[in-house]
PAGULUM-353052 format. One record per atom (N, C-alpha, C): x negated, y, z. Coordinates in steps of 0.001 Angstrom, whole numbers, plus 500000, padded with zeros to 6 digits. Layout:
XYZ ...
END
This chain:
460604480456448931 461773479782449647 462701479286448810 463625478164449437 464582478023448807 465818478801448275 466213478518447046 466941479599446562 468457479524447398 468964478058447605 470210477993448360 469933478130450145 468716478389450600 468847478814451491 468830480376451825 468281480933450688 468017482343450502 469320482746450298 469904482409449352 471725482488449264 472551482504450368 472120481535451473 472922481073452233 472745482362453496 471687482877453751 471270484065454592 471501485208453812 471331485373452663 471514487191452123 473499487039452242 473677485954451900 475170485877451578 475967486681452594 476489485861453952 476917486504455531 476467487910455643 475130488363455429 474617489592455481 474853490291454895 475078490373453327 475785491228452461 477507491003453063 478248490009453522 479339490413453730 479817491023454981 478864490856456164 478823491878456825 478497493296456482 477446493567455795 477517495008455750 478854495699455077 479477495195454153 480274495224453327 481547495425454010 481851494547455122 483118494246455835 482746495789456895 481519495233457894 481507497177457931 481299498131457926 480901498390456654 481085499499455692 482906499749455461 483741499180454922 484850499543454927 485835499489456331 485484498947457143 486124498982458600 485348500839458746 484468500953458792 483543502484459092 484504503032458355 484738502960457086 485528504390456204 487082504253456479 487822502840456889 488704503421457440 489533503831458660 487989503884459871 488324504269460871 488112505593460540 486952506335459955 487116507848459352 488035508335459085 488474507504458047 489974507908457174 490942508466458537 491470507166459177 492317506945460181 492269508645461109 490932508566461366 490423509824462636 490925510828461903 490339511230460626 490428512262459968 492003513035459901 493227511715459219 494178512124458992 494877512299460650 494264511764461456 495160511917462837 494458513517463343 493273513677462857 493322514730463791 493750516158462617 494122516066461425 494711516790460845 495856517076461166 496839515851461415 498029515924461574 498475516201462840 496909516033464295 497741516583465097 497468518033465300 496701518535464537 496400520012464574 497619520694463905 497937520255462817 499484520933462185 500423520870463318 500699519435464300 501985519644465142 501273520523465971 500422521012466644 499961522057467510 500709523095467114 500316523728465673 501027524545464664 501972524921464738 502753523648464627 504179523664464325 504644524046465690 504477523405466706 504845523600468142 505118525112468415 503598525690468086 503635527219468311 504672528360467769 505122527731466271 505949527978465052 507265527844466016 507169526434466370 509164526461466667 509163527476467879 508240527500468905 508303528405470140 508547529799469437 507839530399468378 507885532218468026 509573532042467491 510152530687466545 511155530865466355 512176531066467388 511924530272468824 512771529867469731 512924531499470504 511571532463470290 511683533712470782 512455535033470098 512368534392468567 513173535402467740 514659535422468045 515275533786467567 516280533639468130 517135534280469277 515904534070470583 516835534631472116 516911536298471828 516404536827470775 516323538544470820 518059538831470365 518517538082469353 519818537524469579 520724537404470170 520498536701471497 521421536603472655 521309537771473698 520037538584473499 519682539333474206 520689540761473638 520734540822472622 521153541803471530 522837541907472080 523183540755472287 524758540378472620 524851540880473592 523805540334474561 524162540735476229 523757542519476310 522771542916475610 523293544312475922 524347544915475351 525031544716473962 526258545625473749 527334544848474897 527235543943475350 528197543279476918 528204544091477429 526834544270478351 526600544854479485 526768546718479306 526494547336478047 527181548582477428 528320548933477975 529256547851477218 530966547913477082 531204547983478574 530756547039479557 531068547186480902 530788548084481833 529219548583481555 529231549772482407 530193550876481944 530747551031480909 531659552363480743 533021552461481178 533141550553482050 534135550407482520 534059551097484387 533014550738484237 532616550703485951 532906552083486435 533799552176487471 533874553563488388 533184553074489868 532718551776490449 532103551763491648 530629552200491332 529762553013492068 528890553605491932 527842552263492392 528101550969493127 527099550165493613 527212549015492185 528413548630491591 528928548006490679 527945548539489189 527865549834488874 527486550872488375 525782550674487905 525622550955489520 524094550595489453 523390549015489020 524327548384489957 523909547188489197 523718546493487796 525272546883487033 525099546675485805 524003547587484894 523696548632485115 522427549567484681 521087548564485089 520606547999486214 520235547365486217 519900546274485271 520672545582485315 520938544523484610 520321545020483140 520967545901482598 520541546112480966 519294547191480936 518475547645482028 517672547968481670 516303546426481427 516726545131482489 515919544038482461 516450543713480814 517198543401480417 517279542927479082 516740543875478234 516579545573478366 515997546555477575 514664546036477507 514069545761478677 512564545280478497 512200544254478032 512892543128478129 512582541556477596 512826541747475809 514088542263475932 514187542284474438 513246542871473331 512225544251474115 511388544726473031 510344544377473689 510198543068474108 508797542724474493 509073541756473828 509979540968473572 510444539586472499 510111540143470844 510796541240470755 510847541657468917 508916542209468910 508692542710469767 506964543273469792 506319542245469203 506428540998470095 505409539587470246 505773539134468951 507170538697468495 507727538430467021 506721539197466142 507194540422465914 506061541048464625 504828540679464812 504355540472466153 502743539940466288 502589538958465829 503386537788465986 503325536408466049 502719535867467399 502794536414468485 502158535907469505 503248535549470641 502475534389471498 503999533539472053 503961534616473808 502678535232474127 502506535785475406 501133537218475352 501480537785476309 500743538939476403 499438538595475491 498743537459476389 496931537352475726 497015535704474954 497983535349474230 498282534057473690 497446534868472219 496858533266471332 496567533683469843 497843533807469053 497512534765468398 498601535171467049 498910533591466057 500366533598465913 500381532258464810 500710533443463494 499920532668462764 500244533092461228 501544533482460843 502379534341460327 503509534563459937 503121535136458280 504189534788457699 504073534832455835 504108536608456145 504102536753454755 504497538345454847 506097538506454253 506823537593453733 508507537599453648 509017537907455247 508338537533456166 508687537340457644 508605539289458346 507343538918457894 507045540451458094 507778541734457728 508303541581456538 508792542567455574 510789542463456148 510753541199456624 512466541073457534 512624541850458692 511193541759459342 510937542347460794 510412543942460745 510051544009459324 510042545715459338 511406546550458975 512060545664458348 513742546145457780 514267546210459116 514037545283459982 515142544901461321 514710546298462436 513452546692462102 513102547617463140 514317548490463267 514435549746462292 515033550773462117 516277550827463441 517005549240462873 517863548734463768 517648548561465601 516657548565465360 516049547687466753 515654548784467625 514957550296467213 514527551453467921 516040551622468084 516939552087466924 518263553273467505 519380552275468500 518683550963468753 519756550159469603 518615550059471081 517437550429470728 517053550457472275 516815551767472746 516785552612471743 517069554094472332 518122554361473151 519482553803472347 521034553793473040 520975553344474583 520230551977474434 519944551164475945 519474551989477015 518377552428476557 517355553644476957 518530555060478010 519383555755476811 520159556431477332 520688555814478390 521953555152478244 522644554146479239 522021554070480417 520213553852480351 519867553260482163 519283554595482298 519321555545481642 519075557058482209 520403557586482661 521821557060482613 522869557369483750 522537557472485061 523400558548485454 522951558918486872 524117558541487716 525100557931487271 526370557273487998 528094557448486664 528738556552487020 529826556732486437 530736557992485973 529980559355486642 530926560228486361 530160560619484987 528790560442484699 528142561231483570 528210560129482104 529138558729482186 529566558173480854 530435559081480247 531347560257480679 531651561225479614 531040561923478996 529608562003479241 528607563300479032 528178562992477572 527495563718476775 526826563860475397 525766562196475222 525170562199476412 524156560974476482 524818559694476355 525505559943477369 526294558438477646 527479557900476394 527872559021475726 528752558554474310 527901558430473658 526584558827473338 525678558968472384 525047557090472308 524881557136473801 524330555620473862 524988554343473733 526201554509473795 527165553558473834 527076553357472315 527402554621471452 527340554557470238 526566553804469286 524836554084469755 523859553619469258 524213552570469487 524492551385470410 524297550332470826 525314549389470284 526393550076470219 527470549061469295 527179549356467885 526527550429467409 526303550753465962 525440549465465331 524470549755465848 523267548628465670 523364547102465945 524038546540466739 523962545681467501 524010544685465966 525192544822465739 525773544132464432 524775543651463310 523937545055462459 522829545165461769 521580544546462443 521176544798463355 519824544248464103 520203542253464470 521559542466464525 521759540991464612 521405540326462991 521874540724461740 521830540241460733 520708540185460647 519190540918460861 518267541409460586 517392539979461277 517950539794462297 516836538547463188 517485537413462968 518897537343462282 519175535869461918 518668535870460681 518104536527459819 517536536426458650 516074535760458868 515536536487459866 514319536107460256 513956534788460663 514918534075461785 515352532807461613 515059531995461000 516291532720459755 516776531185458903 515563531053457807 514879532363457554 513626532109456694 512347531531457752 511986531589458947 511194530947459842 511084529741459323 513047529398459859 513212527778459393 513160527056458463 512983527919457282 512775527171456073 511218526938455688 510398527952455958 508900527790456374 508702526664456894 509093526366457716 508557525427458731 509047524109457922 510388523958457324 510650522747456886 509824522165455791 509519523105454897 508343523126453739 507411522751454087 506747523221455196 505569522982455745 505622521332456691 506476520987457324 506841519328457645 506747518809456527 507284519341455547 507589518399454334 506303518277453159 505410518953453458 504125518884452836 502484517745453770 503474518253455551 502737517111455775 503456516151456231 504353515350456024 504857514027455223 504180513809454441 504106514486452979 503810513775452090 502325513985452163 501536514443452887 499962514206453174 499813512734454202 500752512708454618 500425511085455226 500569510008454862 501931510498453384 502080509122452531 501326508690451515 500152509857451349 498846510014450659 497982509208451354 497890509422453125 496974508366453539 497550507262454056 498602507177453816 499016505835454124 498788504644453145 498736505101451597 498421504653450380 497231504132450564 496345505399450922 494594505055450769 494554503610451711 495063503951453032 494518502843454123 495124501753453478 496338501165452684 496587500028452292 495752499328451421 495014501004450139 494421500466449123 492909499999450154 492564500387450766 491061499857451579 491419498723452163 492452498437452964 492882496991453486 492762495816452494 493482496348451232 493743495218450306 492210495120449931 491473495945449815 489891495819449122 488904495089450304 489092495317451590 489068494131452578 489547492877452577 490500492346451953 491177491568451889 490371490754450968 490335491323449737 489196490989448001 488278490587448536 487306491707448818 486007491445448771 485273491451450307 486149490817451242 485610490211452216 486222488766453257 487641489521453246 488134487990453681 488018486715452505 488153487031451292 488504485748450199 487134485343450404 485937485898450275 484705484949450502 484480484464451917 485313485375453226 484801484525454131 485604483264454539 486790483285453391 487918482001453543 487164480607453145 485931481126451796 485954480172451291 484598479408452073 483550480263452780 482585480028454154 483172479126454918 484126479765455377 484769479204456501 485682477802456185 486351477347454776 486121476011454715 485345475065454477 484130475646454031 483226474852454003 482398474640455733 482475475554456586 482112475284457843 482606474285458211 484567474421458125 484673473658458969 484452472003458628 484360471897457051 484423470354456736 482846469731457589 481966470715457544 480901470641458530 481269469884459988 482007471067460287 482463470526461897 483026469355461817 483878468823460667 484433467533461040 483844466607461021 482639466395460335 481449465385459941 481073465335461529 480692466862461973 480037466521463154 480479466012464308 481699466294464173 482879466028465368 482791464502465088 482938463916464108 482839462220463878 481712461258464545 480469462286464028 479273462252465418 479443462168466529 480060463408466987 480136463450468530 481189462282468910 481872462124468114 483046461202468865 482355459496469387 481213459342468273 480515458262468291 479617458269469465 479206459273469703 478291459235470763 479257459595472181 480423459801472202 480909460137473462 481299458673473742 481479457934472418 482414456337473195 481642455632474183 479916455934473536 478839454822474186 478594456150475697 479284457093475970 478682457854476870 479678457296478107 481120457069477244 482676457106478213 482142456082479191 481836455032479094 481238453841479912 480311454171481319 479325455489480838 478440455744481391 478823456562482775 479756457632482105 480651458238482666 481998457596484151 481820456675483396 483085455779484465 482078455264485523 481124454596485394 480198454048486688 479532455334487367 479194456091486453 479234457742487569 480493458278488351 481361458188488169 482776458676488508 482880457750489478 482736456646489516 483039455161490927 481948455730492045 480540456012491005 479377456098492705 479925457351493036 480496458461492307 480621459636493012 481715459919494314 482813458717493733 483979458847494681 483219457998495549 482615456758495542 482268456363496941 481050457102497836 480612458123497235 479804459083497982 480486460128498483 481773460437497974 482737461320498314 483502460913499598 483987459461499338 484891459235500466 483411458922501676 482644458459501603 482073458521502750 481208459868503008 480905460742502359 480740462051503294 482172462685503825 483454462324503381 484457462388504212 484633461774505497 484577460623505325 484374459447506392 483472460600507780 482145460674507031 481229460854507801 481248462519508329 481815463212507392 482682464508508151 483825464616509620 484797463541509246 485427463646510014 484936462769511161 483922461737511184 483182461046512531 482600462233513332 481987463569512382 481555464511513054 482483465414513890 483479465403513025 484769466590513651 485081465321514736 485440464249515047 486087463918516022 484863463833517426 484025463470516915 482759463401518017 482934464948518620 482843465941517761 482583467723518256 483962467652519264 484887467149518642 486303467398519381 486216466659521024 485588465329520907 485350464638521858 484671465408523385 484002466089522502 482656466852523601 483115467858524049 484407468531523025 484873469541523646 485831469458524717 486601468065524345 487479468193525291 486955467427526652 485653466386526779 485228466475527914 484683467940528536 484389468846527632 483515470166528112 485045470982529131 486260470861528284 487228471633529267 487457470507530174 487559469129530245 488130468331531364 487622468772532154 485793468834532255 484898469367533752 485028470473533490 485562471382533162 486139472586533448 486951472801534360 487899471868534076 489376471924534631 488924471020536387 488156470616536037 487644469401537658 486675470486538034 485873471564537703 484946471927538520 485671473018539036 486876473674538320 487683474716538914 488405474362540220 488746472701540502 489781472199541211 488579472005542010 487095471647541958 486374471612543245 486137472853543912 486003474164543008 485574475382543523 486654475831544281 488061475478544085 489224476083544425 489528475337545553 488742473675545531 489018473098547344 488122473690548314 487233473852547597 486039474621548584 486205475909548805 486762477126548069 487395477933548188 488413478161549750 489529477073549405 490551477411550339 489781476578551792 489314475589551506 488776474500552597 487310475014553758 486507475826552817 485177476268553186 485327477340553428 485321478244552540 484980480034552791 486734480285553416 487518479533553157 489158480172553720 489107480090555120 488690479103555328 488952478518556724 487637479401557273 486417479601556854 485680480841557971 486224481831557701 486783482511557058 487185483617556739 488656483782558049 489756482773558447 490291482862558918 489580482404560748 488640481758560711 488346481483561906 487386483280562241 487001484052561204 486320485257561417 487416486227562000 488901486277561291 489741486954561571 490333486524562959 490477485545563625 490877484992564959 489788485516565579 488717485261565810 487750486131566656 487846487304566979 487905488254565646 488197489688565446 489376489973566530 490560489631566183 491416489405567610 491674488899568266 490590488587568791 490794488230570421 489582489088570762 488711489721570085 487531490615570511 488538492346571066 489416492138569860 490474493415570094 491405493480571499 491675492294571749 492359491916572863 491481492188574117 490271491624574148 489730491685575190 489246492916575631 488987493568574538 488440495212574641 489628495987575231 490606495633574529 492199496098575099 492203496050576468 492116494852576888 492469494806578540 491344495509579107 489943495431578434 489136496339579515 489052497525579061 490287498440578443 490040499574578421 489578500323577466 488403499514577062 487810500170575500 488676500085574575 488594501245573547 489113500855572086 487772501213571335 488087500416570070 487074500834569324 487659500838567528 488022502045567060 488688502426565901 488086501482564827 487425501058564406 486890500602563232 487526498838563095 487978498242564736 488268497038564485 489773496864563851 490442497545563550 491833497478562841 491365497858561150 490072498650560789 489828498214559666 489453497293559374 488347496762560372 487775495499559877 488863494293560107 489639494376560867 490698492939560480 491390493402559028 491810494826558805 492595494908557576 491629494320556152 490741494588556549 489778494281555254 489181492912555531 489027492176556399 489203490554556322 490664490081556107 491495490681556120 492913490124555668 493098490042554392 492464491405553686 492600491160552247 491332490312551840 490274490153552023 489039489072551622 489880487915551779 490746487571553084 491550486008552893 492642486133551832 493247487164551246 494090486932550452 493599486928548639 492220487733548885 491777487942547517 491031486124547202 490470485604548365 489760484404548404 490971483456547802 492045483572548716 493428482896548058 493988482927546793 494142483989546023 494254484619544789 493176483821543761 491998484077544207 490960483286542828 491267481810543312 491490481799544490 491211479973544271 492790479032543726 493621480221543708 494800479599543318 494856480129541709 493994481370540960 493751481340539261 492711479910539130 492108479437539768 490924478494539194 491983476978539210 492774476588540117 493676475824540186 495036475785540931 495960476526540344 497108476768541289 497702475392541673 497976475351543073 498593474244543527 500227473803542699 500811475067542568 501871474846541518 501870473942540460 501035474010539820 500636473218538961 500468471901539008 499313471585539623 498981470622539780 500013469471540895 501086470657541533 501758469337542251 503351469253541446 504045470207540943 505494470833540728 505443470970539082 504215470986538418 504040471100537116 504390472233536316 504373472101535097 504287473686534217 505034474913534523 506466474693535061 507561475387534706 507092475955536324 507687475512537264 506912476485538551 505730477021538211 504442476415537628 503270477249537670 503845478892537000 504707478673536060 504847479565534991 505477480754536039 506273479746536766 507544481470537567 506595481648538382 505415480982539045 504943481607539984 503833482893539273 503059482546538071 502420483543537506 503491484881536780 504624484520536390 505696485480536476 505463486216537479 506202485891538796 506021486242539856 505020487040540561 503826486838540639 502970487826540564 502889488810539885 502779488531539085 502455490067538072 503914490769538450 505293490524538596 506228490943538462 505981491681540081 505373491919540653 505044492590542128 504597493290542014 503494493450541120 502869494400540598 503660495506539757 504566495280538878 505199496271538144 506552495335537893 507642495339538543 508838494461538475 509471494521537401 509877493763536797 510334493422535274 509357493277534486 508137493749534786 507004493106533156 507011491961532790 507210490951533264 506797489234532591 508524488894532632 508816487953531765 510491488064531700 509914486139531282 510684485045531986 510358483619531584 511772483097531045 511709482479529798 513036481900529371 512179480485528631 513224479234529410 513055478222528545 514075477233528435 513719476238527617 515024475195527663 515682474719529140 516681474175528904 517309473531530483 516632472800531294 516301471456529642 515517470546530501 514375470585531039 513793471953530731 512197472090531263 512295472726532742 513755473465532783 513972474400533887 514268473047535418 515000472066534903 515369471373535671 514329470556536254 514564470943537780 513088470281538841 513021468920538331 513972468045538122 513983466487538099 513623466256537019 513196466940535859 512659466704534679 511687465592534490 511245465095533600 509801464583533527 508893465788533687 507666465289533774 506027466034533343 505950466077532476 505330467051531911 504560467336530667 503361465914531178 502568465678529859 500969465083529857 500141466196530865 499302465748531352 498466466853531969 497771467578530921 497185467434529716 496399467981529074 497277469259528136 498932468550528477 499662469712527697 499812471187528936 500132470381529621 500332471428531103 498721472551531027 498365472011531094 496814472737531304 496550473554530456 496931473141529277 496676473860528046 497682475341527847 498868474581527995 500098476099527862 499390476861528877 499608476518530376 499428477482531789 498406478283531167 496870477659530515 495835478394530684 495854479625529498 496753478982528368 497260480021527586 497916481187528121 498458480697528169 499722481552528930 498861482850530034 498239482048530841 497416482903531882 496316484047531223 495615483390530005 495382484508529279 495619485453528442 497333485016527785 497620485848526813 498236487298527815 498560486851529410 498991487741530207 498174488636530380 496901488251530780 495464489126530913 495038489881530002 495274489905528702 495120490565527562 495814491709527230 497427490857527240 498831491890527338 498403492689527706 497640492872529674 498342493647530275 496653494869530431 495616494174530214 494266494604530233 493875495594529227 494276494416528215 493795495621526358 494973495941525831 496547495479525933 496958495586525360 497931497027526210 498000497292527029 498232498071528104 499823497941527677 500263496785527772 501991496015527713 502408496263529138 503719496862528568 504679497120529972 505960496181529893 506070495628529128 506647494166528849 506594493320528298 506270491888528651 506004490618528307 507102489836528159 507796489312527224 508222487893526895 508026486426526652 507883485226527835 507619484506527435 508837483043527647 508970483025526357 509766481724526082 508778479944525431 509602479512526330 509128477812526504 510446476900525719 510284476400524732 511480475527524080 510809474235523484 511856473376523261 510919472381522475 512247472181521000 511729471766520099 512315471572518376 511513471089517665 512307470005516459 511733469264515942 510071468328516663 510560467928517563 509335467388518166 508069468009518472 508433469398518767 507125470107518916 507625470663520049 506686471045521085 506908472273522244 506302473569521852 507102474411521868 507000476202521291 506497476865522177 505409477666522369 505362478267523368 505328479846522839 506169480974522786 505966481954522059 505963483311523267 504831484107523511 504404485434524189 504700486732523480 505276487832523467 505382488679522905 505353489721523747 504777490748523278 504389492183524135 504415492980523343 504675494319523977 505164495862523722 503937496413523809 502601495671523654 501704496924523808 500896497865522799 500225498392522627 499609498883521792 499158498332520636 498690496890520363 498701496084518968 497140496550518663 496864495567517681 495256495962517247 495411494990516027 494528495394514981 493644494330514326 493527493354514116 493876492244513455 493167490856513759 491733491040513236 491383491621512435 489711491502511922 489021491513512678 489411492393514135 488799492882515209 488255491869516029 488956490878516188 488446489566516730 486991489045517304 486563489234516409 485215488716516136 484233489459516588 485017490725516734 483611491892517075 483732492202518498 485062491882519351 485308492948520004 484857491777521471 484657492127522718 484447490666523861 485718490225523992 486426490795523942 487931489794524142 488332488891523194 487826488783522170 487970488099521009 487606486311521276 486386486359522439 486144485209522782 487303484489523324 488312485337524163 489422484951524915 490269484086523799 490307484763522800 491309484035521970 491036482879521639 489489482907520792 488966481748520562 489009480796521508 488998480850522772 488732479705523865 490570479121523523 491191480265523746 492868479553523715 492910478942522154 492428479210521163 492820478346520080 491787476442520221 490961476854520691 489914475213521137 490835475009521838 491374475286522837 492470474453523816 493395474103523057 493977474783522328 495510473963521559 494909473175520500 494039472989519889 493226472125518740 493212471431519434 492666470878520910 492226469773521270 493313469146522052 494588469484521854 496200468491521806 496734468552520914 495879468869519353 496820468160518293 497474469684518104 497529470825518528 498588471599518197 497884472803517377 499051474001516921 498740474742516119 498604476503516832 497813477125516655 497667478333517295 497833479369516208 498486480714516769 498965481668515556 499124483011516195 498399483800516333 498105485004516723 498402486746515695 499471487504515942 499887488377515140 500130489536515982 499512490755514776 499659492142515733 499285492875514846 500129493902515420 499894495226514173 499953496695515222 498975497591514926 498589498240515906 500001499406515957 499998499614517138 501287500329517896 502566499408517370 502820498514517191 504179497347517218 503651496207518121 502670496074518912 502943494710519916 502029493655519295 502000492768520188 501176491625519448 502314490299520112 501952489111519108 503222488041519347 502308486708519054 501923485809520204 501552484468520327 502089483424519849 501924482623519436 503085481400518947 501810480169519314 502147478842520061 501729477873519977 502659476479520031 502375476062518806 502915474646518898 502388472850518984 502604472512519884 502236471234520433 503011470043519879 502372469355519510 503426467617519299 504088466956520511 505299466627520660 505681466348521934 506276465019521764 506509463852522905 507246462637522589 507648462418524093 509076462544524432 509571462072525623 508942460692526026 508255460446527044 507592459687527668 507583459390529068 506855458268530295 506931458190531163 505691458716531173 505110459542532091 503807460364531717 503193459911533484 501894459919533734 501351459662535071 500461461419535119 499866461415536546 499308462805537061 497959462392537760 496989462791537695 495759462189538457 494867463966539007 496524464815539159 496116466050539642 495391465797541285 494373466693541637 494312466591543405 495421466917543706 496257466054544721 497145467165545672 496873468046546731 496069468131547096 495448469131547938 495864469896547366 496911470850548874 497173472428548412 495669473150548208 495937473881547431 494636474597547369 494967476045546981 495839476311547168 496502477935547157 497306477977548854 
END
């Protein structure tokens, strides 16, 4: 094997192993140091809490002396009992804290904290004073009332409390001071340990820099020189590829433009087909409306006249038939239903008078069923009877969208109030329809049957170059907004003038 190749292979491998070893040692060192530090901090926290419990005994001892003096001043039985109960609670707490402090525990079942022999000796020195203080407190707690304060038990209890309070405070204060001194000494030792660990860490980092990064830097410089040479060769190859890329980009742009044009032609063709389909639907609606009115409507009217004539003849003959009134009422309802269907297919108000009269008729139809349900607002020039008619596709689109929106709001939204607002702004006609219905999540439109109605409205608006927006929140109603480009001009209409309603 070539020696240069062997050295180039073993060199990075040796550096990698050295780098991994040093980093692993550093990680182990930091981990061990962190574990030791955290362990010591946990011990220190327990010792601090133990010192706090010891210091709390000083406050409790002072409270016992204060309560004992207050008890000897009480003459009211209720106040005496309350002070006596407070004194009893203090006696229980200080005895508990004193016993825990002697054992080095923080609670009944917690593990003990190691305490030094000096602190144990200080606790043993304070124990006689504590026992006498505790005995005096028990004597005071055992009294039956204010009258027993002058008894030997009451006097002896007060004397024991007052005589042992100050010596007990001195011994407990010595325990607290000694505990603080030992804790500070342990913290200083931990701080020294952390300094040694810091120095050792710096030494390991220096070793990494000298034995790993310095050789790696030399190899990196050699690699950079090789890369520069390779870049020069690559630059020369790029110059040759630039002209090829330029021609490819031109061809790609031509293909993209051609695809865009073809896609636009397909969209326009699809839009034209949809427009013809909608126009055919409207013509078919007009034809069906005319046939319903002229054909079926006239036949139903003739049937009604025949039945009324039959009713008159039977009445003149003295013959009565109870089914004839029901039949006449049914025929009347059928005629009204045929007229309603004919009007919905192609309202005469829309073909004869324009959009606003048709919308007013549509709103009145719903208000007859529920007064005040539908409100209609529009700009003054739209409400003017002498105003210009809108373009036929625009009128049909706005009317059909309003008709579908009202049906959806009442049937699916359970709305009790629907507001229709038509206005012109910035050369656009804006139709806004809001309701107070139950609302819904708009993502459901593609999954529910009435989503097809919203799709049809959207497609109708797109055919007149308009925008369609539907927003709804469950429990907060629905809002529909349509915006259609509008330019004032003389318009002609080719509506069938036959009254189909």
